[in-house]
Legacy VTK file of the C-alpha trace (Angstrom):
# vtk DataFile Version 3.0
C-alpha trace
ASCII
DATASET POLYDATA
POINTS 400 float
0.005 0.066 -0.062
1.193 3.472 -0.922
0.370 7.131 -0.117
0.705 9.935 -2.499
2.008 13.137 -0.637
3.579 16.324 -1.357
6.960 14.726 -1.743
5.868 11.814 -3.915
4.897 8.353 -3.233
5.385 7.046 0.366
5.213 3.471 1.275
2.926 2.628 4.322
4.605 1.404 7.363
4.128 -1.579 9.334
4.413 -0.424 13.012
4.247 -2.444 16.214
3.753 -0.691 19.493
4.101 -2.669 22.904
3.355 -1.704 26.373
2.642 -3.667 29.628
-0.443 -2.334 31.129
-2.717 -0.048 29.535
-6.031 -0.340 31.941
-8.559 2.115 32.819
-7.160 3.008 36.343
-3.256 3.552 34.947
-3.762 7.244 34.009
-1.823 8.741 31.013
-0.283 5.931 28.898
-3.801 4.403 28.790
-5.063 7.293 26.788
-1.832 8.637 24.934
-0.665 5.244 23.588
-3.765 3.953 21.879
-4.419 7.542 20.626
-0.872 7.600 18.856
-1.789 4.195 17.409
-4.983 5.142 16.104
-3.869 8.275 14.541
-0.953 6.558 12.788
-3.570 4.157 11.701
-5.583 6.871 10.164
-2.645 7.963 8.248
-2.795 4.742 6.422
-0.048 2.849 8.253
-0.509 -0.728 9.639
-0.375 -0.252 13.245
-0.426 -3.145 15.743
-0.670 -2.703 19.523
0.606 -5.436 21.798
-0.265 -5.178 25.534
-1.409 -7.231 28.647
-4.727 -8.596 29.175
-6.896 -6.718 32.126
-9.300 -3.678 32.273
-8.293 -2.222 29.391
-9.382 1.654 29.047
-12.029 2.846 26.616
-9.579 4.464 24.591
-7.690 1.103 24.170
-10.935 -0.505 23.016
-11.785 2.203 20.851
-8.518 1.984 18.700
-9.183 -1.754 18.348
-12.508 -0.763 17.176
-11.152 1.807 14.822
-8.209 0.400 12.768
-5.601 -0.791 15.026
-4.729 -4.492 15.395
-5.090 -4.896 19.278
-3.438 -7.941 20.373
-3.625 -8.687 24.027
-1.578 -11.511 26.025
-2.170 -13.372 29.476
-0.072 -11.740 32.241
1.624 -13.354 35.266
2.224 -11.386 38.529
4.681 -8.278 38.212
3.358 -7.809 34.742
5.241 -10.779 33.221
3.900 -12.382 30.165
5.209 -15.617 28.667
2.672 -15.459 25.990
3.904 -11.938 24.662
7.488 -13.268 24.832
6.356 -16.208 22.464
4.636 -13.853 20.083
7.238 -11.054 19.798
9.741 -12.813 17.484
7.052 -13.091 14.508
5.397 -9.552 15.723
8.924 -7.919 15.296
9.916 -9.964 12.229
6.707 -8.911 10.161
7.254 -4.994 11.353
9.251 -2.301 9.759
9.805 -0.429 12.989
9.053 -1.355 16.522
7.812 1.210 19.320
8.196 0.141 22.965
6.467 2.276 25.731
8.164 2.351 29.014
10.931 0.808 31.134
11.785 -1.707 33.880
9.155 -4.162 33.201
9.608 -7.649 31.208
7.490 -6.586 28.174
9.860 -3.794 27.587
12.869 -6.104 28.000
11.331 -8.724 25.595
10.441 -6.140 23.068
14.139 -4.758 22.844
15.446 -8.405 23.028
13.447 -9.431 19.937
13.895 -5.867 17.933
17.555 -6.542 18.247
17.472 -10.307 17.215
15.211 -9.476 14.313
17.487 -6.486 13.408
14.595 -4.240 13.406
14.917 -0.519 14.351
13.437 0.406 17.984
11.929 3.450 19.276
11.596 3.664 23.140
9.178 6.227 24.754
10.394 6.582 28.413
7.246 7.813 29.594
8.922 9.537 32.678
10.859 6.276 33.745
14.095 8.353 33.550
13.164 11.530 35.663
15.108 12.010 38.851
11.996 11.564 41.191
11.134 8.078 39.273
14.739 6.889 39.443
14.753 7.513 43.331
11.484 5.564 43.722
12.361 1.779 44.043
16.115 2.718 43.517
17.747 -0.502 44.001
15.328 -2.667 42.004
15.562 -0.304 38.933
19.455 -0.087 39.397
19.526 -3.956 38.939
16.942 -3.924 36.406
18.948 -1.436 34.338
22.218 -3.256 34.756
20.660 -6.498 33.565
18.129 -5.361 30.903
17.327 -1.606 30.305
20.644 -0.246 29.721
20.970 -2.686 26.886
17.689 -1.691 25.423
18.268 2.066 25.557
21.567 1.530 23.902
20.088 -0.469 21.127
17.291 2.003 20.279
17.574 3.941 17.248
15.793 6.866 18.851
14.249 7.686 22.201
10.991 9.504 22.419
10.512 12.270 25.248
7.229 14.101 25.468
8.875 17.360 26.983
12.358 19.252 27.185
12.226 18.290 30.802
11.969 14.521 29.647
14.769 15.134 27.160
17.109 16.558 29.739
16.493 13.395 31.817
17.451 11.076 28.978
20.744 13.016 28.569
21.316 12.954 32.449
21.138 9.375 32.205
24.040 9.183 29.913
22.244 8.222 26.658
23.733 9.300 23.364
20.698 8.297 21.080
18.739 10.998 18.854
15.809 12.113 20.896
12.707 13.013 19.466
10.594 15.765 21.546
7.211 15.097 20.708
4.394 15.950 23.156
1.507 13.866 24.053
-1.704 14.917 22.080
-5.291 15.847 23.366
-8.554 14.707 21.516
-10.511 17.985 21.821
-13.853 17.220 23.823
-16.889 17.052 22.085
-18.738 16.127 25.309
-18.351 17.672 28.839
-21.624 18.863 30.060
-21.292 20.962 33.373
-24.743 19.828 34.707
-24.259 16.253 34.483
-21.531 16.231 36.970
-23.782 18.305 39.549
-26.613 15.562 38.911
-24.317 12.913 40.145
-22.583 15.218 43.062
-25.790 17.469 43.996
-24.116 18.721 47.188
-21.668 20.593 45.120
-24.300 22.735 43.410
-23.530 26.522 43.865
-19.818 25.553 44.804
-16.829 26.768 43.133
-15.063 23.602 42.186
-11.039 23.209 42.627
-10.591 19.777 40.672
-7.748 17.301 41.004
-7.992 14.566 38.603
-5.275 12.000 38.248
-3.997 8.620 39.611
-3.597 8.688 43.452
-0.129 7.656 43.644
2.865 8.830 45.496
4.322 11.111 42.686
1.117 13.311 42.210
1.788 15.441 45.410
-1.393 14.803 47.154
0.175 15.467 50.645
1.284 18.781 49.260
-2.254 19.685 48.268
-3.648 18.598 51.766
-1.017 21.112 53.454
-2.039 23.807 50.960
-5.772 23.268 51.199
-5.652 23.329 54.848
-4.493 26.917 54.868
-6.957 27.776 52.466
-10.583 26.355 53.485
-11.634 28.617 56.130
-10.699 31.807 53.790
-12.664 30.462 50.549
-15.777 28.803 52.080
-17.601 28.965 48.605
-14.990 26.593 46.829
-14.706 22.827 47.243
-11.868 20.576 46.391
-12.938 17.500 44.284
-10.370 14.634 44.247
-10.978 12.415 41.095
-8.927 9.183 40.578
-8.060 5.899 42.338
-4.853 4.356 43.051
-3.530 1.197 45.207
-5.927 0.714 48.137
-3.220 0.968 50.791
-2.174 4.255 49.252
-5.770 5.605 48.977
-6.346 4.640 52.581
-3.308 6.531 53.709
-4.044 9.681 51.781
-7.709 9.795 52.769
-6.593 9.442 56.416
-4.077 12.528 56.027
-6.900 14.709 54.597
-9.113 13.626 57.466
-6.516 14.204 59.946
-6.153 17.829 58.932
-9.991 18.416 59.443
-10.733 18.541 55.728
-13.617 16.160 55.150
-16.288 18.735 54.867
-14.639 20.625 52.173
-13.208 17.665 50.030
-14.953 15.064 48.030
-13.560 11.897 46.712
-15.092 10.649 43.465
-13.107 7.544 42.569
-12.177 6.917 39.005
-14.047 8.977 36.322
-13.779 7.951 32.837
-15.219 9.018 29.448
-17.933 11.325 29.459
-17.991 11.593 33.556
-14.415 13.009 33.182
-15.134 15.594 30.678
-18.336 16.576 32.819
-16.149 16.914 35.881
-13.462 19.139 33.864
-16.418 21.118 32.450
-17.663 21.738 35.927
-14.389 22.885 37.384
-13.375 26.452 37.777
-9.707 25.811 38.310
-7.459 22.330 38.023
-4.709 21.477 40.021
-2.023 18.995 39.780
0.720 19.323 42.407
3.280 16.505 41.011
6.688 15.887 42.007
7.240 14.273 38.567
5.463 14.219 35.364
7.017 13.426 31.732
4.051 15.182 30.222
0.765 15.211 32.317
-2.071 14.459 30.202
-4.735 15.738 32.527
-3.249 19.242 32.528
-3.627 19.105 28.662
-7.302 17.988 29.050
-8.059 20.817 31.693
-6.791 23.151 29.187
-8.461 21.845 26.347
-11.976 22.299 28.030
-11.150 25.946 28.940
-10.072 25.534 32.776
-6.978 27.564 34.089
-4.337 25.235 35.852
-2.058 25.296 38.779
0.687 22.858 38.691
4.521 22.605 39.632
7.955 22.464 38.402
7.585 18.854 38.479
5.897 19.031 35.333
7.021 20.450 32.060
4.403 23.196 31.825
6.083 26.572 32.023
4.256 27.624 28.987
1.138 28.252 31.346
2.703 31.287 32.578
3.888 32.388 28.994
0.435 31.803 27.624
-1.576 33.265 30.726
-3.386 30.244 31.227
-2.343 29.051 34.754
0.407 28.893 37.418
3.806 26.907 37.448
5.361 27.037 40.734
7.911 25.031 42.765
7.049 21.798 44.246
6.195 22.963 47.557
3.044 23.430 49.790
3.463 27.227 50.385
4.014 27.849 46.539
0.956 25.640 45.884
-0.959 27.407 48.407
-0.154 31.028 47.262
-0.894 30.219 43.674
-4.345 28.529 44.775
-5.081 31.771 46.759
-4.295 34.075 43.645
-6.426 31.845 41.378
-9.182 31.396 43.544
-9.428 35.319 44.274
-9.637 36.422 40.659
-12.880 37.453 39.129
-14.698 34.839 37.322
-14.350 36.770 34.191
-10.626 36.799 34.349
-10.529 32.943 34.805
-12.732 32.659 31.656
-10.027 34.476 29.844
-7.260 32.176 31.010
-9.467 29.220 30.068
-9.771 30.569 26.531
-6.081 31.245 26.365
-5.536 27.364 27.401
-8.066 26.072 24.721
-5.968 28.197 22.000
-2.555 26.596 23.301
-3.862 23.102 22.882
-5.239 23.866 19.269
-1.780 25.181 18.575
0.408 22.615 19.582
-1.083 19.393 21.097
-3.812 17.972 18.621
-3.149 14.370 17.896
-3.087 14.740 14.192
-0.068 17.205 14.638
1.467 14.666 17.052
0.952 11.761 14.583
2.527 13.438 11.727
5.847 14.357 13.700
6.140 10.687 14.932
5.790 9.320 11.615
8.344 11.810 10.185
10.587 10.243 12.817
9.931 6.563 11.936
10.353 7.419 8.070
13.919 9.205 9.011
14.717 5.996 10.800
14.128 3.682 7.917
15.352 5.890 5.135
17.472 8.550 6.439
17.721 12.073 4.789
17.233 15.583 6.558
16.355 14.853 10.409
12.839 16.209 11.518
12.836 19.320 13.324
11.596 17.653 16.638
14.938 15.503 16.569
17.757 16.140 18.506
20.902 14.675 17.617
23.516 16.759 19.735
25.643 14.440 21.903
LINES 1 401
400 0 1 2 3 4 5 6 7 8 9 10 11 12 13 14 15 16 17 18 19 20 21 22 23 24 25 26 27 28 29 30 31 32 33 34 35 36 37 38 39 40 41 42 43 44 45 46 47 48 49 50 51 52 53 54 55 56 57 58 59 60 61 62 63 64 65 66 67 68 69 70 71 72 73 74 75 76 77 78 79 80 81 82 83 84 85 86 87 88 89 90 91 92 93 94 95 96 97 98 99 100 101 102 103 104 105 106 107 108 109 110 111 112 113 114 115 116 117 118 119 120 121 122 123 124 125 126 127 128 129 130 131 132 133 134 135 136 137 138 139 140 141 142 143 144 145 146 147 148 149 150 151 152 153 154 155 156 157 158 159 160 161 162 163 164 165 166 167 168 169 170 171 172 173 174 175 176 177 178 179 180 181 182 183 184 185 186 187 188 189 190 191 192 193 194 195 196 197 198 199 200 201 202 203 204 205 206 207 208 209 210 211 212 213 214 215 216 217 218 219 220 221 222 223 224 225 226 227 228 229 230 231 232 233 234 235 236 237 238 239 240 241 242 243 244 245 246 247 248 249 250 251 252 253 254 255 256 257 258 259 260 261 262 263 264 265 266 267 268 269 270 271 272 273 274 275 276 277 278 279 280 281 282 283 284 285 286 287 288 289 290 291 292 293 294 295 296 297 298 299 300 301 302 303 304 305 306 307 308 309 310 311 312 313 314 315 316 317 318 319 320 321 322 323 324 325 326 327 328 329 330 331 332 333 334 335 336 337 338 339 340 341 342 343 344 345 346 347 348 349 350 351 352 353 354 355 356 357 358 359 360 361 362 363 364 365 366 367 368 369 370 371 372 373 374 375 376 377 378 379 380 381 382 383 384 385 386 387 388 389 390 391 392 393 394 395 396 397 398 399
């Protein structure tokens, strides 16, 4: 199959994407990986996505219905999969290019091993795995995994994919000399998101201003910082309510809810659990402000989604969103409770009309830089450069 473009005839590529788990509760990659695959397929490529069985996200299921060959494999504890390992030799052999997502897990190692053994080019999206905070978490396990598997995989890769300058800097700080493609994740601009639907489900919030946190409940998301900041604000802003949407490991959920309760925050905080699809967009549409006080994000898809629906954002230097300030659509502050509290106080004190203007600025930023069609075009250009050479795409850094 061929496609006729402005530069002549281009051969359609056979692209294999692999990732361990992209389940409905796993956050960003469960949206970004299948959406990238779907957009690449829309461009006429033959795209396969190999992953592990489990409660797949709606976006994963959608990509399987709309043109991506979705392959799922049984898993063992620890996200091991013998079945995937057995399938990978043939999957790699019959692909033009392999794109693996993530590090530290057996499916990542198996992907790299089989790409090398079949002499096929490999792209690795690190998905935040090389960030300083991430490397310090489970440090010794990752050090052993790197020595045995991941260092070899990374050295073999034809290209590393980073979603931001911050992630690119982490790749270089790790000592990697590979070309790095800096391509952000995309956002599918919402066609749903009716504000009233959220209040139908949570009627106690009617008449309240909503500060929304929407993400996985996990250590890197900075919820203890948010608890400390909110403790200093709740009496000052009695017409505001903090909504925490998401789920995490049961032990961590219990721990973080107990922390908020110990600070006397129960009356001003509501925990919705995981919100998906239209429920998620409805919550975003109902929000007056969005907050994500993360220690570490390679991208932060929830930030982009909030901006896409017109909600100003407060986030930290742990995320790569400095342009919130440049584009006047949010606040980008140090990873400190005091700084988060100060930004929240400023944001909640603004007139509603000013927040609305900031929301429109956020929408414009997303349309300018973060639409999935644009992201897929950049990724495809990297694949073609790897396969055929020529002038490197502008998103590529070959600077070691």
